[in-house]
N, CA and C atoms as an extended XYZ file, in Angstrom:
246
Properties=species:S:1:pos:R:3:atomname:S:1:resname:S:1:resid:I:1 pbc="F F F"
N        32.466       14.670        0.977 N   MET     1
C        31.162       15.280        1.069 CA  MET     1
C        30.105       14.176        1.126 C   MET     1
N        29.166       14.271        2.065 N   ILE     2
C        28.107       13.277        2.229 CA  ILE     2
C        26.836       13.796        1.576 C   ILE     2
N        26.230       12.959        0.742 N   HIS     3
C        24.980       13.311        0.069 CA  HIS     3
C        23.839       12.544        0.710 C   HIS     3
N        22.618       13.082        0.585 N   GLU     4
C        21.443       12.446        1.176 CA  GLU     4
C        21.243       11.027        0.654 C   GLU     4
N        21.546       10.777       -0.630 N   HIS     5
C        21.327        9.442       -1.196 CA  HIS     5
C        22.415        8.446       -0.785 C   HIS     5
N        23.510        8.919       -0.183 N   ASP     6
C        24.563        8.016        0.268 CA  ASP     6
C        24.155        7.249        1.524 C   ASP     6
N        23.436        7.895        2.407 N   ASN     7
C        23.016        7.285        3.664 CA  ASN     7
C        21.604        7.769        3.980 C   ASN     7
N        20.599        7.274        3.249 N   PRO     8
C        19.241        7.790        3.430 CA  PRO     8
C        18.644        7.388        4.776 C   PRO     8
N        17.788        8.246        5.293 N   VAL     9
C        17.053        7.941        6.510 CA  VAL     9
C        15.868        7.083        6.104 C   VAL     9
N        15.705        5.941        6.759 N   CYS    10
C        14.651        4.983        6.392 CA  CYS    10
C        13.798        4.631        7.599 C   CYS    10
N        12.654        4.074        7.319 N   TYR    11
C        11.791        3.515        8.348 CA  TYR    11
C        11.268        2.187        7.813 C   TYR    11
N        10.602        1.428        8.651 N   HIS    12
C        10.090        0.123        8.237 CA  HIS    12
C         8.569        0.160        8.161 C   HIS    12
N         8.041       -0.444        7.111 N   GLN    13
C         6.599       -0.546        6.911 CA  GLN    13
C         6.312       -1.894        6.278 C   GLN    13
N         5.236       -2.526        6.701 N   SER    14
C         4.854       -3.814        6.121 CA  SER    14
C         4.164       -3.603        4.787 C   SER    14
N         4.429       -4.490        3.842 N   CYS    15
C         3.741       -4.472        2.553 CA  CYS    15
C         2.300       -4.913        2.811 C   CYS    15
N         1.309       -4.120        2.377 N   PRO    16
C        -0.082       -4.516        2.603 CA  PRO    16
C        -0.519       -5.704        1.740 C   PRO    16
N         0.302       -6.089        0.765 N   VAL    17
C        -0.038       -7.211       -0.112 CA  VAL    17
C         0.499       -8.526        0.453 C   VAL    17
N         1.807       -8.578        0.732 N   CYS    18
C         2.415       -9.840        1.178 CA  CYS    18
C         2.814       -9.845        2.653 C   CYS    18
N         2.822       -8.669        3.301 N   GLY    19
C         3.135       -8.598        4.718 CA  GLY    19
C         4.614       -8.494        5.044 C   GLY    19
N         5.466       -8.535        4.043 N   ARG    20
C         6.909       -8.458        4.293 CA  ARG    20
C         7.274       -7.083        4.856 C   ARG    20
N         8.177       -7.060        5.813 N   ASN    21
C         8.639       -5.819        6.419 CA  ASN    21
C         9.647       -5.159        5.483 C   ASN    21
N         9.344       -3.939        5.029 N   LEU    22
C        10.166       -3.259        4.047 CA  LEU    22
C        10.877       -2.056        4.648 C   LEU    22
N        12.044       -1.757        4.146 N   ARG    23
C        12.817       -0.580        4.541 CA  ARG    23
C        12.553        0.486        3.472 C   ARG    23
N        11.930        1.600        3.890 N   ILE    24
C        11.515        2.641        2.952 CA  ILE    24
C        12.170        3.959        3.328 C   ILE    24
N        12.681        4.668        2.343 N   ARG    25
C        13.293        5.973        2.593 CA  ARG    25
C        12.227        6.972        3.028 C   ARG    25
N        12.557        7.764        4.039 N   VAL    26
C        11.627        8.756        4.562 CA  VAL    26
C        11.212        9.742        3.471 C   VAL    26
N        12.112       10.054        2.566 N   MET    27
C        11.785       11.020        1.502 CA  MET    27
C        10.692       10.508        0.567 C   MET    27
N        10.317        9.217        0.674 N   LEU    28
C         9.262        8.649       -0.161 CA  LEU    28
C         7.895        8.661        0.515 C   LEU    28
N         7.800        9.191        1.739 N   LEU    29
C         6.518        9.255        2.433 CA  LEU    29
C         5.482        9.959        1.572 C   LEU    29
N         4.304        9.379        1.473 N   GLY    30
C         3.221        9.947        0.690 CA  GLY    30
C         3.270        9.594       -0.784 C   GLY    30
N         4.308        8.901       -1.207 N   GLN    31
C         4.445        8.527       -2.607 CA  GLN    31
C         4.157        7.038       -2.797 C   GLN    31
N         3.842        6.662       -4.022 N   ARG    32
C         3.591        5.255       -4.345 CA  ARG    32
C         4.937        4.533       -4.415 C   ARG    32
N         5.027        3.425       -3.687 N   VAL    33
C         6.225        2.593       -3.692 CA  VAL    33
C         5.811        1.166       -4.017 C   VAL    33
N         6.786        0.330       -4.342 N   TYR    34
C         6.505       -1.043       -4.733 CA  TYR    34
C         7.356       -2.009       -3.925 C   TYR    34
N         6.740       -3.083       -3.481 N   CYS    35
C         7.432       -4.124       -2.732 CA  CYS    35
C         8.393       -4.844       -3.673 C   CYS    35
N         9.639       -4.987       -3.256 N   GLN    36
C        10.629       -5.680       -4.069 CA  GLN    36
C        10.401       -7.187       -4.064 C   GLN    36
N         9.591       -7.678       -3.111 N   HIS    37
C         9.322       -9.112       -3.013 CA  HIS    37
C         8.165       -9.525       -3.927 C   HIS    37
N         6.991       -8.883       -3.745 N   CYS    38
C         5.796       -9.311       -4.483 CA  CYS    38
C         5.395       -8.356       -5.602 C   CYS    38
N         5.986       -7.153       -5.621 N   GLY    39
C         5.652       -6.180       -6.654 CA  GLY    39
C         4.416       -5.358       -6.344 C   GLY    39
N         3.802       -5.597       -5.177 N   GLY    40
C         2.606       -4.842       -4.798 CA  GLY    40
C         2.919       -3.374       -4.598 C   GLY    40
N         2.052       -2.519       -5.107 N   GLY    41
C         2.229       -1.083       -4.963 CA  GLY    41
C         1.349       -0.532       -3.856 C   GLY    41
N         1.855        0.451       -3.132 N   PHE    42
C         1.103        1.082       -2.057 CA  PHE    42
C         1.711        2.442       -1.760 C   PHE    42
N         0.990        3.250       -0.991 N   ILE    43
C         1.482        4.568       -0.603 CA  ILE    43
C         2.297        4.419        0.677 C   ILE    43
N         3.521        4.958        0.649 N   ALA    44
C         4.365        4.940        1.850 CA  ALA    44
C         3.742        5.876        2.872 C   ALA    44
N         3.399        5.330        4.033 N   THR    45
C         2.731        6.118        5.064 CA  THR    45
C         3.469        6.026        6.379 C   THR    45
N         3.226        7.012        7.217 N   ASP    46
C         3.820        7.045        8.547 CA  ASP    46
C         2.978        6.167        9.453 C   ASP    46
N         3.521        5.040        9.844 N   VAL    47
C         2.762        4.094       10.673 CA  VAL    47
C         2.487        4.655       12.061 C   VAL    47
N         3.191        5.686       12.472 N   CYS    48
C         2.952        6.321       13.768 CA  CYS    48
C         1.781        7.281       13.706 C   CYS    48
N         1.309        7.600       12.500 N   ASP    49
C         0.173        8.490       12.325 CA  ASP    49
C        -1.088        7.695       12.619 C   ASP    49
N        -1.783        8.016       13.707 N   ASN    50
C        -2.940        7.239       14.139 CA  ASN    50
C        -4.249        7.679       13.499 C   ASN    50
N        -4.206        8.585       12.539 N   THR    51
C        -5.442        8.994       11.885 CA  THR    51
C        -5.936        7.860       11.002 C   THR    51
N        -7.222        7.756       10.865 N   THR    52
C        -7.798        6.681       10.066 CA  THR    52
C        -8.458        7.274        8.832 C   THR    52
N        -7.670        7.849        7.971 N   THR    53
C        -8.168        8.417        6.733 CA  THR    53
C        -8.376        7.288        5.729 C   THR    53
N        -9.600        7.159        5.194 N   PRO    54
C        -9.816        6.086        4.217 CA  PRO    54
C        -9.010        6.337        2.953 C   PRO    54
N        -8.487        5.274        2.384 N   ARG    55
C        -7.723        5.390        1.144 CA  ARG    55
C        -8.678        5.621       -0.015 C   ARG    55
N        -8.281        6.534       -0.905 N   VAL    56
C        -9.107        6.864       -2.060 CA  VAL    56
C        -8.313        6.573       -3.321 C   VAL    56
N        -8.926        5.860       -4.246 N   VAL    57
C        -8.284        5.522       -5.510 CA  VAL    57
C        -9.211        5.985       -6.622 C   VAL    57
N        -8.738        6.883       -7.459 N   GLY    58
C        -9.567        7.371       -8.564 CA  GLY    58
C       -10.848        8.024       -8.100 C   GLY    58
N       -10.816        8.684       -6.950 N   GLY    59
C       -11.995        9.372       -6.438 CA  GLY    59
C       -12.970        8.479       -5.695 C   GLY    59
N       -12.663        7.180       -5.587 N   ARG    60
C       -13.527        6.237       -4.876 CA  ARG    60
C       -12.782        5.634       -3.702 C   ARG    60
N       -13.483        5.386       -2.583 N   PRO    61
C       -12.818        4.715       -1.460 CA  PRO    61
C       -12.303        3.342       -1.883 C   PRO    61
N       -11.091        3.013       -1.449 N   GLN    62
C       -10.478        1.748       -1.839 CA  GLN    62
C       -11.334        0.561       -1.417 C   GLN    62
N       -11.998        0.674       -0.271 N   SER    63
C       -12.814       -0.451        0.204 CA  SER    63
C       -13.956       -0.753       -0.762 C   SER    63
N       -14.545        0.271       -1.393 N   SER    64
C       -15.635        0.004       -2.341 CA  SER    64
C       -15.099       -0.662       -3.603 C   SER    64
N       -13.875       -0.321       -3.995 N   ILE    65
C       -13.266       -0.943       -5.168 CA  ILE    65
C       -12.996       -2.418       -4.892 C   ILE    65
N       -12.495       -2.714       -3.692 N   VAL    66
C       -12.215       -4.100       -3.313 CA  VAL    66
C       -13.513       -4.903       -3.286 C   VAL    66
N       -14.560       -4.329       -2.687 N   ASP    67
C       -15.856       -5.027       -2.643 CA  ASP    67
C       -16.371       -5.317       -4.049 C   ASP    67
N       -16.235       -4.346       -4.935 N   GLU    68
C       -16.688       -4.539       -6.314 CA  GLU    68
C       -15.902       -5.651       -7.008 C   GLU    68
N       -14.600       -5.689       -6.802 N   LEU    69
C       -13.776       -6.738       -7.410 CA  LEU    69
C       -14.142       -8.118       -6.880 C   LEU    69
N       -14.433       -8.207       -5.596 N   ILE    70
C       -14.834       -9.490       -5.007 CA  ILE    70
C       -16.156       -9.952       -5.615 C   ILE    70
N       -17.103       -9.021       -5.763 N   GLU    71
C       -18.393       -9.367       -6.352 CA  GLU    71
C       -18.244       -9.812       -7.806 C   GLU    71
N       -17.403       -9.114       -8.560 N   ARG    72
C       -17.179       -9.482       -9.968 CA  ARG    72
C       -16.526      -10.864      -10.079 C   ARG    72
N       -15.536      -11.121       -9.209 N   ALA    73
C       -14.872      -12.423       -9.228 CA  ALA    73
C       -15.855      -13.537       -8.866 C   ALA    73
N       -16.695      -13.269       -7.856 N   ALA    74
C       -17.679      -14.273       -7.440 CA  ALA    74
C       -18.667      -14.558       -8.573 C   ALA    74
N       -19.081      -13.512       -9.270 N   ALA    75
C       -20.013      -13.699      -10.392 CA  ALA    75
C       -19.358      -14.530      -11.502 C   ALA    75
N       -18.093      -14.293      -11.775 N   MET    76
C       -17.389      -15.053      -12.803 CA  MET    76
C       -17.236      -16.521      -12.411 C   MET    76
N       -17.087      -16.765      -11.109 N   LEU    77
C       -16.921      -18.134      -10.624 CA  LEU    77
C       -18.251      -18.813      -10.356 C   LEU    77
N       -19.324      -18.026      -10.370 N   GLY    78
C       -20.637      -18.581      -10.123 CA  GLY    78
C       -20.892      -18.919       -8.669 C   GLY    78
N       -20.271      -18.161       -7.765 N   VAL    79
C       -20.474      -18.382       -6.331 CA  VAL    79
C       -21.011      -17.106       -5.702 C   VAL    79
N       -21.538      -17.241       -4.493 N   THR    80
C       -22.039      -16.079       -3.757 CA  THR    80
C       -20.975      -15.628       -2.766 C   THR    80
N       -20.554      -14.336       -2.821 N   PRO    81
C       -19.545      -13.868       -1.858 CA  PRO    81
C       -20.121      -13.855       -0.450 C   PRO    81
N       -19.277      -14.153        0.511 N   GLU    82
C       -19.734      -14.209        1.914 CA  GLU    82
C       -19.782      -12.841        2.510 C   GLU    82
């Protein structure tokens, strides 16, 4: 008897943190997964989906969170972000 976990259907997606090409099970689409290389976490997405839905984290767009972190880091270092 063959079970789904014996031979899972997978696709490839790049880790948005380190860029490594990862093999991800299709059943994990839409779920948070972690890169086995760098440990970066991200949502498994269908790379063939051409929609440009902004990522939202905690009710805020991810881009605003990144901008805020860059500004905080720059303030701690005493430099002006570009």
